[in-house]
C-alpha positions as CSV (number, residue, x, y, z in Angstrom):
1,X,139.6,131.2,131.1
2,X,141.6,132.5,134.1
3,X,145.0,134.1,134.4
4,X,146.8,137.4,134.6
5,X,146.4,140.2,132.1
6,X,148.3,139.6,129.0
7,X,148.2,135.8,129.3
8,X,145.9,135.5,126.3
9,X,142.5,134.8,127.9
10,X,140.5,136.9,125.4
11,X,142.3,136.0,122.2
12,X,142.7,132.3,123.1
13,X,139.2,132.2,124.5
14,X,137.8,133.6,121.2
15,X,139.7,131.1,119.2
16,X,138.6,128.2,121.4
17,X,134.9,129.2,121.1
18,X,135.2,129.6,117.4
19,X,136.9,126.2,117.1
20,X,134.2,124.5,119.3
21,X,131.3,126.4,117.6
22,X,130.1,127.9,120.9
23,X,129.7,131.5,122.1
24,X,132.5,133.6,123.6
25,X,132.0,136.2,126.3
26,X,134.5,138.5,128.0
27,X,133.3,139.2,131.5
28,X,135.0,142.7,131.6
29,X,133.2,143.6,128.4
30,X,129.9,142.5,129.9
31,X,130.6,144.6,133.0
32,X,131.3,147.6,130.8
33,X,128.1,147.0,128.8
34,X,125.8,146.9,131.9
35,X,127.6,149.7,133.8
36,X,127.9,152.0,130.8
37,X,131.6,152.8,131.6
38,X,135.0,151.2,131.2
39,X,136.6,149.0,133.8
40,X,139.3,151.7,134.3
41,X,136.5,154.2,135.1
42,X,134.7,151.8,137.5
43,X,138.0,151.2,139.4
44,X,138.7,155.0,139.6
45,X,135.2,156.1,140.5
46,X,134.0,153.3,142.8
47,X,137.1,151.3,143.8
48,X,138.1,147.7,143.4
49,X,135.8,146.4,146.1
50,X,132.7,147.6,144.2
51,X,134.1,146.4,140.9
52,X,134.6,142.9,142.4
53,X,131.0,142.9,143.7
54,X,129.6,143.7,140.2
55,X,132.1,141.2,138.6
56,X,130.8,138.4,140.8
57,X,127.2,139.1,139.8
58,X,128.0,139.3,136.1
59,X,130.1,136.0,136.1
60,X,127.4,134.2,138.0
61,X,124.8,135.4,135.5
62,X,127.0,134.4,132.6
63,X,127.4,130.9,133.9
64,X,123.8,130.4,134.9
65,X,122.1,131.7,131.7
66,X,121.7,130.0,128.4
67,X,123.5,129.0,126.4
68,X,125.1,127.0,129.2
69,X,128.1,125.9,127.1
70,X,130.3,128.9,126.3
71,X,133.8,130.2,126.7
72,X,134.1,133.0,129.3
73,X,137.2,135.0,129.6
74,X,137.4,136.4,133.1
75,X,139.2,139.5,134.3
76,X,142.6,138.8,135.9
77,X,141.3,139.3,139.4
78,X,138.1,137.4,139.2
79,X,139.4,134.0,140.1
80,X,141.4,135.5,143.0
81,X,138.1,136.6,144.6
82,X,136.9,133.7,146.7
83,X,133.2,133.9,146.0
84,X,133.8,134.2,142.3
85,X,136.4,131.3,142.4
86,X,133.9,129.1,144.2
87,X,131.2,129.8,141.6
88,X,133.6,129.1,138.7
89,X,135.1,126.0,140.2
90,X,131.7,124.5,141.0
91,X,129.9,125.3,137.7
92,X,132.6,125.5,135.0
93,X,135.7,123.9,133.6
94,X,138.5,126.3,134.4
95,X,141.5,126.8,132.2
96,X,144.5,128.8,133.6
97,X,146.6,130.4,130.9
98,X,149.9,130.6,132.6
99,X,152.5,133.0,131.2
100,X,155.9,134.2,132.4
101,X,156.8,137.7,133.4
102,X,158.5,138.7,130.2
103,X,155.5,137.7,128.0
104,X,153.1,139.5,130.3
105,X,155.2,142.7,130.2
106,X,155.5,142.5,126.5
107,X,151.8,142.0,125.9
108,X,150.6,144.7,128.4
109,X,153.2,147.4,127.9
110,X,151.4,149.6,125.4
111,X,147.8,149.1,126.6
112,X,146.0,151.7,128.7
113,X,143.0,149.5,129.6
114,X,144.7,147.8,132.6
115,X,143.8,149.8,135.8
116,X,146.5,148.2,137.9
117,X,149.2,149.1,135.4
118,X,148.4,152.8,134.8
119,X,151.2,155.2,135.7
120,X,153.3,152.4,137.4
121,X,156.2,150.1,136.8
122,X,154.3,147.4,135.0
123,X,157.1,144.8,135.4
124,X,157.2,145.3,139.2
125,X,153.4,145.1,139.5
126,X,153.1,142.0,137.2
127,X,156.0,140.3,139.2
128,X,154.1,141.0,142.4
129,X,150.8,139.7,140.9
130,X,152.6,136.5,139.8
131,X,153.9,136.0,143.4
132,X,150.5,136.7,144.9
133,X,148.2,134.9,142.5
134,X,149.8,132.0,140.7
135,X,149.1,129.6,143.7
136,X,145.4,130.5,143.4
137,X,145.3,130.2,139.6
138,X,146.8,126.7,140.1
139,X,143.5,125.6,141.6
140,X,142.0,125.7,138.0
141,X,141.1,122.4,136.5
142,X,143.6,122.8,133.7
143,X,146.8,124.7,133.3
144,X,148.2,125.6,129.9
145,X,151.6,127.2,129.7
146,X,151.6,130.0,127.2
147,X,154.6,131.4,125.4
148,X,155.1,133.9,122.7
149,X,153.8,131.8,119.8
150,X,151.1,131.7,117.2
151,X,147.7,131.7,118.7
152,X,146.8,128.4,116.8
153,X,149.7,126.7,118.7
154,X,148.3,127.9,122.0
155,X,144.8,126.8,121.0
156,X,146.1,123.4,120.1
157,X,147.6,123.1,123.6
158,X,144.3,124.1,125.1
159,X,142.3,121.6,123.1
160,X,144.8,118.9,123.9
161,X,144.6,119.8,127.7
162,X,140.8,119.7,127.6
163,X,140.9,116.2,125.9
164,X,143.3,114.9,128.5
165,X,141.2,116.3,131.3
166,X,138.1,114.7,129.9
167,X,139.9,111.4,129.4
168,X,141.0,111.5,133.1
169,X,137.5,112.4,134.2
170,X,136.1,109.5,132.2
171,X,138.6,107.0,133.6
172,X,137.8,108.1,137.2
173,X,134.1,107.7,136.4
174,X,134.5,104.1,135.4
175,X,136.3,103.0,138.6
């Protein structure tokens, strides 16, 4: 699962994993587990460059260790980082949860776990991130537009998109 903060990667990813009967992993939580501190603390103590280095290693380990079939929710900047994107695109099915600015602002406004949104104008930052990152997120195998709706409706969209993707893949494989 890739996309901006607030798009629903964790909640939809958990629901997807539960529906498919496979494990769910949040890459940010894995980073916090191995580092012993929060993502916010890693950013403030070591900077984004070091965080991205650790993130790349963690995501590669998650993809390359059993069970090999799982849902991984990545941090919003993971897919933007070229080495991480390359690993994900080569070894996993990528699903971009695409949300509009209003939904992202609504979902992130009262959380203090987003390093890039601390003590800033979150609307302005999110608008800039959309401008900078949506073209890169569009490289994902599947795009699912998310709106402010029940998680089960979004999950249904994701399951339908996966089925369509698999059908297209199977058709191409038979030609």
